[in-house]
N, C-alpha and C positions, 0 to 999 in steps of 0.2 A: 504493500500500500504506500509506504513511504517513497518507494522508488517511482511510482507513478506520479506522485505529487511533485517530486523533484523534476521529473521529465517535463511536466506541464509548466512548471516554473521556468525552467530553462527555455522552453519554447516561447513563453510569454516575454521573457527577458530579451531574447533575440529579436522578436517582433518589435519590441519597444525600441531597441537599438536601431533597427532598420528605419523605424518611423523618425527617430531623431536625426539619423543621417539624411533622410529625405528632406526634413525641415531645413537642415543646414545647407543642403544643396540648393533648395529653393531660395533661401536667403541670399546665397551666393549669386544665383541667377538674377535675382532682383537687383542686387548691388550692381552687377554687370550692366543691367539694363539702364539703371539710373546713370551710371557713368557714361554709357553710350549716349544717352539723351543730353547730358551736360556737354559732352564734347561735340555733339552734332549741332548744338545750338550756338556754339562759338564760331 
């Protein structure tokens, strides 16, 4: 029983980490877009 719980926890953790990575990636893309806009307007 304990093993199953551990497995589910690990799975949840990895999903969370992926979610966090996605968010970071999106932030990065947004920053890139903002910079592009700024440079294009000059």
